[in-house]
C-alpha positions as CSV (number, residue, x, y, z in Angstrom):
1,M,69.8,-39.2,8.8
2,N,70.0,-35.6,7.4
3,P,66.8,-33.8,8.5
4,F,66.2,-32.4,5.0
5,K,66.0,-35.9,3.6
6,C,63.4,-36.7,6.2
7,L,61.4,-33.5,5.3
8,A,61.5,-34.5,1.6
9,A,60.1,-37.9,2.5
10,I,57.2,-36.3,4.4
11,A,56.4,-34.1,1.4
12,A,56.4,-37.2,-0.8
13,R,53.9,-38.8,1.5
14,V,51.5,-35.8,1.3
15,T,51.6,-36.0,-2.4
16,A,50.8,-39.7,-2.3
17,L,47.7,-39.0,-0.2
18,G,46.4,-36.5,-2.9
19,V,46.5,-33.5,-0.6
20,A,49.3,-31.5,-2.4
21,S,49.1,-30.6,-6.1
22,S,50.5,-33.4,-8.3
23,S,52.8,-30.9,-10.0
24,A,53.9,-29.3,-6.7
25,V,56.2,-32.0,-5.3
26,A,57.7,-35.1,-7.0
27,S,59.2,-37.7,-4.7
28,T,60.7,-41.1,-5.1
29,A,60.9,-41.9,-1.4
30,S,59.2,-45.2,-0.6
31,H,56.8,-45.8,2.2
32,D,59.3,-48.0,4.0
33,T,62.0,-45.4,3.7
34,H,59.6,-42.8,5.2
35,K,58.9,-45.1,8.2
36,A,62.5,-45.7,8.8
37,N,63.4,-42.1,8.5
38,H,60.5,-41.2,10.8
39,A,61.8,-43.7,13.4
40,R,65.3,-42.2,13.2
41,M,64.0,-38.7,13.6
42,K,62.0,-39.7,16.6
43,H,65.0,-41.6,18.0
44,H,67.2,-38.5,17.8
45,G,64.6,-36.4,19.6
46,R,63.5,-34.3,16.6
47,T,59.9,-33.2,16.0
48,I,58.4,-32.4,12.6
49,R,55.0,-31.1,11.9
50,G,53.1,-29.7,8.9
51,R,49.8,-27.9,8.1
52,I,47.8,-28.4,4.9
53,T,45.7,-25.6,3.4
54,A,42.7,-25.8,1.1
55,F,45.1,-25.2,-1.8
56,G,46.8,-28.6,-1.0
57,A,50.3,-27.3,-0.2
58,I,52.5,-27.4,2.9
59,T,52.5,-23.8,4.1
60,M,54.7,-24.2,7.2
61,L,57.3,-26.7,8.5
62,A,58.9,-26.3,11.9
63,F,61.6,-28.3,13.4
64,A,63.9,-28.4,16.4
65,A,67.6,-28.4,15.9
66,P,69.4,-31.8,16.5
67,S,70.9,-32.3,19.9
68,G,74.4,-30.8,20.1
69,T,73.6,-28.4,17.2
70,Q,73.4,-24.6,17.7
71,A,70.0,-23.4,16.4
72,S,69.9,-20.1,14.5
73,T,67.0,-18.8,16.6
74,S,65.1,-19.8,19.8
75,S,61.8,-20.0,17.9
76,P,60.7,-22.5,15.2
77,T,62.0,-21.7,11.7
78,Q,59.5,-21.2,8.8
79,V,60.5,-23.0,5.7
80,S,58.7,-22.7,2.4
81,A,57.7,-25.7,0.4
82,S,60.0,-24.8,-2.4
83,F,62.9,-24.6,0.0
84,V,62.1,-28.0,1.5
85,A,61.6,-29.7,-1.9
86,G,64.8,-28.0,-3.3
87,S,66.8,-29.2,-0.3
88,A,65.6,-32.7,-0.8
89,G,66.1,-32.5,-4.6
90,Q,62.5,-33.6,-5.3
91,A,59.9,-30.8,-6.0
92,T,60.1,-28.5,-9.0
93,T,57.0,-26.2,-8.5
94,S,57.0,-23.3,-6.0
95,L,54.1,-22.6,-3.6
96,S,53.1,-19.6,-5.6
97,A,52.8,-21.7,-8.7
98,V,50.7,-24.2,-6.8
99,R,48.4,-21.5,-5.7
100,A,48.1,-20.0,-9.1
101,G,47.5,-23.4,-10.7
102,T,44.6,-24.3,-8.3
103,A,42.8,-21.0,-7.6
104,T,39.6,-20.1,-9.6
105,K,40.0,-17.2,-11.9
106,H,37.0,-14.7,-12.0
107,H,36.1,-12.3,-14.7
108,Y,33.5,-10.0,-13.1
109,T,31.3,-7.5,-14.9
110,W,28.5,-5.5,-13.4
111,K,25.0,-4.5,-14.5
112,V,22.8,-1.8,-13.0
113,K,19.0,-1.9,-13.2
114,I,16.7,1.0,-12.1
115,R,13.0,0.4,-12.2
116,H,9.7,1.5,-10.6
117,H,9.0,0.0,-7.2
118,K,5.9,0.4,-5.0
119,V,6.5,2.9,-2.2
120,T,6.9,1.0,1.0
121,K,5.3,1.9,4.4
122,G,8.7,2.9,5.7
123,Q,9.2,5.3,2.8
124,Q,5.7,6.7,3.2
125,A,6.7,7.6,6.8
126,A,9.9,9.1,5.7
127,I,8.1,11.1,3.0
128,A,5.6,12.4,5.6
129,R,8.5,13.5,7.9
130,A,10.9,15.0,5.4
131,A,9.1,16.0,2.2
132,K,7.4,19.2,3.1
133,A,6.3,21.6,0.4
134,P,8.4,24.7,1.0
135,S,5.8,27.3,0.2
136,N,2.7,26.1,2.0
137,G,3.9,23.5,4.6
138,S,1.6,20.8,3.2
139,S,2.9,17.3,3.3
140,C,3.9,15.5,0.2
141,G,0.9,14.2,-1.8
142,V,-1.3,17.2,-0.9
143,M,-1.8,19.3,-4.1
144,N,-3.2,22.8,-4.7
145,R,-3.4,24.9,-7.8
146,T,0.2,26.0,-7.7
147,N,2.1,23.5,-5.6
148,N,2.5,19.7,-5.8
149,C,4.7,17.1,-4.2
150,G,4.9,13.6,-5.6
151,A,7.0,10.5,-4.9
152,E,8.3,7.9,-7.3
153,G,9.2,4.6,-5.7
154,L,12.4,3.2,-7.2
155,S,14.8,0.3,-6.9
156,L,18.4,0.3,-8.0
157,T,19.8,-3.3,-8.4
158,L,23.5,-4.0,-8.9
159,V,24.0,-7.5,-10.5
160,R,27.5,-9.1,-10.5
161,L,28.2,-11.3,-13.4
162,D,31.0,-13.9,-13.4
163,D,31.9,-14.6,-17.0
164,G,28.4,-13.4,-18.0
165,V,26.6,-15.6,-15.4
166,P,24.8,-13.7,-12.5
167,D,26.3,-14.7,-9.1
168,G,25.0,-12.1,-6.7
169,T,22.8,-8.9,-6.4
170,E,22.7,-5.9,-4.2
171,E,19.5,-3.7,-4.1
172,W,18.7,-0.2,-2.9
173,L,15.1,0.8,-2.4
174,F,14.2,4.5,-2.1
175,A,11.7,7.2,-3.1
176,A,12.5,10.1,-5.3
177,V,10.4,12.9,-3.9
178,D,9.7,15.8,-6.3
179,Y,8.3,19.2,-5.3
180,I,7.2,21.7,-8.0
181,G,6.1,25.2,-7.1
182,T,4.5,27.3,-9.8
183,R,3.2,30.9,-9.7
184,W,0.0,32.0,-11.3
185,K,1.6,35.0,-12.9
186,S,5.0,33.7,-13.9
187,K,6.0,31.2,-16.6
188,T,9.1,30.2,-14.4
189,F,8.6,27.5,-11.8
190,S,10.8,25.7,-9.3
191,D,11.6,22.0,-9.3
192,A,13.3,20.3,-6.3
193,M,14.0,16.6,-5.7
194,A,15.4,14.5,-2.8
195,V,16.1,10.8,-2.0
196,V,14.2,9.6,1.1
197,G,13.5,6.2,2.8
198,L,16.7,4.5,1.5
199,S,17.2,0.9,2.4
200,R,19.6,-1.7,1.3
201,E,19.6,-5.5,1.0
202,G,21.3,-8.5,-0.7
203,D,25.1,-8.9,-1.1
204,D,27.6,-6.2,-0.1
205,F,29.6,-5.3,-3.2
206,V,30.2,-1.6,-2.9
207,S,29.7,1.2,-0.4
208,E,27.2,3.1,-2.6
209,P,26.4,3.7,-6.3
210,T,26.1,7.1,-7.8
211,I,23.0,8.6,-9.5
212,S,22.1,11.6,-11.5
213,V,18.7,12.9,-12.4
214,T,18.0,15.2,-15.4
215,A,14.7,17.0,-15.7
216,T,13.5,18.1,-19.2
217,C,10.4,19.9,-20.4
218,R,9.4,22.3,-23.1
219,C,11.3,24.9,-21.1
220,S,14.7,26.4,-20.5
221,S,16.2,24.9,-17.4
222,T,19.0,26.0,-15.0
223,N,21.9,23.7,-14.1
224,G,21.8,22.2,-17.5
225,G,18.7,20.3,-16.5
226,I,20.5,18.3,-13.8
227,I,18.3,18.4,-10.7
228,M,20.5,16.2,-8.5
229,A,23.6,14.1,-8.7
230,G,26.0,12.3,-6.3
231,P,26.3,9.2,-4.2
232,L,23.0,7.5,-3.5
233,S,22.1,8.4,0.1
234,D,19.3,10.0,2.2
235,A,21.3,13.2,2.0
236,L,21.1,13.5,-1.8
237,A,18.9,16.4,-3.0
238,G,18.9,19.2,-5.5
239,S,16.8,21.8,-7.3
240,L,16.5,24.0,-10.4
241,H,14.1,26.3,-12.3
242,H,12.2,25.9,-15.6
243,T,11.0,28.7,-17.8
244,A,8.2,27.7,-20.2
245,H,8.6,28.5,-23.9
246,I,5.2,30.1,-24.5
247,G,3.8,32.9,-26.6
248,T,0.7,35.1,-26.3
249,G,-2.5,33.2,-26.5
250,Q,-0.7,29.8,-26.2
251,V,-1.3,26.9,-23.8
252,L,1.6,24.6,-23.0
253,N,2.0,21.3,-21.2
254,A,5.3,21.9,-19.3
255,T,5.3,18.7,-17.2
256,P,8.9,17.7,-16.5
257,E,10.2,14.3,-17.6
258,Y,12.9,12.8,-15.3
259,E,15.7,10.5,-16.3
260,M,17.7,8.8,-13.6
261,T,21.1,7.2,-14.4
262,G,22.8,5.0,-11.9
263,S,26.4,3.6,-12.0
264,A,28.5,1.3,-9.9
265,E,31.6,-0.8,-10.5
266,G,31.7,0.3,-14.2
267,G,28.1,-0.8,-14.9
268,S,25.3,1.7,-15.5
269,G,21.5,1.8,-16.1
270,G,18.7,4.2,-16.3
271,F,15.0,4.8,-15.8
272,T,12.6,7.5,-17.0
273,W,9.3,8.8,-15.6
274,F,7.1,11.8,-15.8
275,G,6.1,14.3,-13.1
276,D,3.3,13.3,-10.7
277,S,0.8,15.8,-12.3
278,E,0.6,17.9,-15.3
279,V,2.1,21.4,-15.2
280,R,0.2,23.7,-17.5
281,C,1.5,27.1,-18.6
282,D,-0.6,29.5,-20.6
283,H,-0.6,33.1,-21.9
284,V,-4.3,33.3,-22.4
285,F,-4.7,35.9,-19.7
286,A,-2.8,39.2,-19.8
287,V,0.2,37.7,-17.9
288,A,1.6,34.2,-18.5
289,G,1.6,31.7,-15.6
290,C,1.6,28.0,-14.7
291,V,-0.8,25.9,-12.6
292,F,-1.7,22.2,-11.9
293,P,-5.0,21.8,-13.8
294,E,-5.7,18.5,-12.2
295,Y,-6.4,20.3,-8.9
296,W,-10.0,21.6,-8.7
297,P,-10.0,24.8,-6.7
298,T,-13.0,26.2,-4.6
299,V,-14.5,29.6,-4.9
300,D,-15.9,30.9,-1.6
301,M,-19.3,32.6,-1.8
302,S,-20.2,32.0,1.8
303,G,-19.9,35.7,2.7
304,L,-22.8,36.8,0.4
305,P,-26.0,36.8,2.6
306,H,-28.5,36.5,-0.2
307,I,-26.6,34.5,-2.8
308,A,-25.1,31.9,-0.5
309,P,-28.5,30.4,0.5
310,H,-29.5,30.3,-3.1
311,I,-26.4,28.3,-4.0
312,L,-26.9,25.9,-1.1
313,L,-30.5,25.3,-2.4
314,V,-29.2,23.9,-5.7
315,E,-26.2,22.1,-4.2
316,G,-28.5,20.2,-1.8
317,R,-30.6,18.6,-4.5
318,G,-30.4,16.7,-7.8
319,A,-26.8,16.4,-9.1
320,H,-25.5,18.6,-6.2
321,L,-23.7,20.8,-8.8
322,G,-20.7,22.6,-7.4
323,N,-20.8,20.6,-4.1
324,A,-17.3,19.3,-3.1
325,A,-18.8,16.9,-0.6
326,Y,-20.4,15.1,-3.6
327,N,-17.4,15.5,-5.9
328,S,-19.7,17.3,-8.3
329,P,-17.8,20.2,-9.8
330,L,-18.8,22.9,-12.2
331,S,-16.9,23.5,-15.4
332,K,-15.6,26.8,-16.7
333,G,-17.5,27.9,-19.9
334,T,-16.1,28.9,-23.2
335,G,-16.3,32.7,-22.8
336,R,-18.4,35.8,-22.7
337,Q,-20.8,35.0,-25.5
338,Q,-21.8,31.7,-23.9
339,A,-22.3,33.5,-20.6
340,R,-24.6,36.1,-22.2
341,N,-26.6,33.3,-23.9
342,N,-27.0,31.4,-20.6
343,R,-28.2,34.4,-18.8
344,R,-30.8,35.3,-21.3
345,Q,-32.2,31.7,-21.1
346,V,-33.1,31.9,-17.4
347,C,-33.3,35.5,-16.3
348,H,-36.5,37.1,-17.4
349,G,-38.7,40.0,-16.3
350,K,-38.2,43.0,-14.0
351,P,-36.9,42.7,-10.4
352,P,-39.6,43.2,-7.8
353,T,-37.5,45.7,-5.9
354,K,-35.5,48.6,-7.3
355,G,-31.8,48.0,-7.1
356,W,-32.1,44.2,-7.3
357,S,-31.0,41.9,-10.1
358,C,-31.3,38.3,-11.3
359,D,-28.9,35.8,-9.8
360,E,-28.6,32.4,-11.5
361,Y,-27.0,29.2,-10.4
362,P,-25.1,27.5,-11.8
363,F,-23.2,30.6,-12.9
364,A,-23.9,31.9,-16.4
365,S,-20.1,31.7,-17.1
366,T,-20.1,27.9,-16.6
367,A,-20.8,25.0,-18.9
368,Q,-23.8,24.1,-16.6
369,G,-25.3,27.6,-16.9
370,G,-28.6,28.5,-18.6
371,T,-30.8,25.6,-19.5
372,S,-28.0,23.2,-20.2
373,V,-29.0,21.2,-17.1
374,S,-32.4,20.0,-15.9
375,A,-34.7,22.3,-13.8
376,I,-33.9,20.5,-10.5
377,N,-30.2,21.3,-11.0
378,R,-30.6,25.1,-11.6
379,S,-32.4,28.1,-10.1
380,T,-32.8,31.9,-10.3
381,A,-33.4,34.4,-7.6
382,W,-33.6,38.2,-7.1
383,V,-30.8,39.6,-5.0
384,P,-29.3,43.0,-4.3
385,R,-27.5,44.3,-7.4
386,S,-24.5,45.3,-5.3
387,E,-24.2,41.8,-3.9
388,N,-24.6,40.3,-7.4
389,S,-21.8,42.6,-8.6
390,K,-19.6,41.5,-5.7
391,Q,-20.2,37.9,-6.7
392,G,-19.1,38.7,-10.2
393,G,-15.9,40.3,-9.0
394,I,-15.1,37.3,-6.8
395,L,-15.7,34.9,-9.6
396,G,-13.6,36.8,-12.1
397,S,-10.7,37.1,-9.8
398,F,-11.0,33.4,-8.9
399,Y,-10.8,32.5,-12.6
400,K,-7.8,34.7,-13.2
401,I,-5.7,33.6,-10.1
402,N,-6.4,29.9,-10.7
403,R,-5.9,30.3,-14.4
404,L,-9.2,28.5,-15.2
405,L,-9.5,27.8,-18.9
406,P,-12.6,26.4,-20.7
407,H,-13.7,23.0,-19.2
408,D,-11.5,23.4,-16.1
409,K,-13.4,22.1,-13.0
410,F,-14.0,23.9,-9.7
411,F,-16.2,23.7,-6.6
412,V,-18.4,26.4,-4.9
413,K,-18.5,27.0,-1.1
414,A,-21.6,28.7,0.2
């Protein structure tokens, strides 16, 4: 029997078993004919074998040439299903058509979500290692009056949709560490940001998404307000400068607002958050400047031999006013007139010694000065006038450098 007729019979048998596509091969060979042909093939020393794939089509047929026939090659010959069926005059659908007819067609779209995420322990360690404040060397999270470093925990999730139905996610967790450095006598301040503590979990769709972060405030900003942009990685960082729009006598909240946009595989999403702490710029003093009013600074009076013990006396009793250990700050008063009134209320009489003057605590320039607090929380004493004047100079300079405005809080070290 012609070997191609035998091959066609085998293809027909595969179709009858439901393995090949019903449209791939059509055969009229009977089961008995197949057995007879198989017997003849075996009798003539021929071997035929086939392999079935998940697509239900014969992908390879190999045969040995009949005895006495010259083979074209010394190795088995590959024959496509269309060639076999065509030779036998049976199948009408090619292998490629079979595959196309049975494979699932996918229509993928992508969605990007960015949202707040609690900072993980691993990210906290990365922040402690990498996010150092450039000007004072303090670790992130330690604030002073002109420097602050904050971290916003974030997650970026890439969702794959198959015809609108979610069928997989990939998530990146990281912290956006932001460092702001202000100057007490400048309305321009720096703003730097970096990605730290990046981790990845879920499916593996793409190598990395891209993100961009824009910082805006009531300011003029360099770089068009773009603080950082690029592929999401631990190496991503950037910086810019803001200059507050402020006039003489004005006070301005210049806290930056950050908007992060992430994109991957054609999908995009965003998230917005404010800076870790308020940035306040003012032109109340002679020169404009910016500070972090949420930080309560400390004025040091410990070098004044007569005044320091007097301060400690009050800080050690009652409400412990001014004592940082008790978190009991004083508050800046409203101005010179209030200070004069407070001083008149508690300082009376003549000093017992020439060249001495009345020292009052809490200071007359504070909201707690005068008789605004109970007797146990205030005191007056006679001290050398020179030392009292020195204390006034220290306090005035302290107010100016820290840009303390009415009601701003501070502590006193004695």
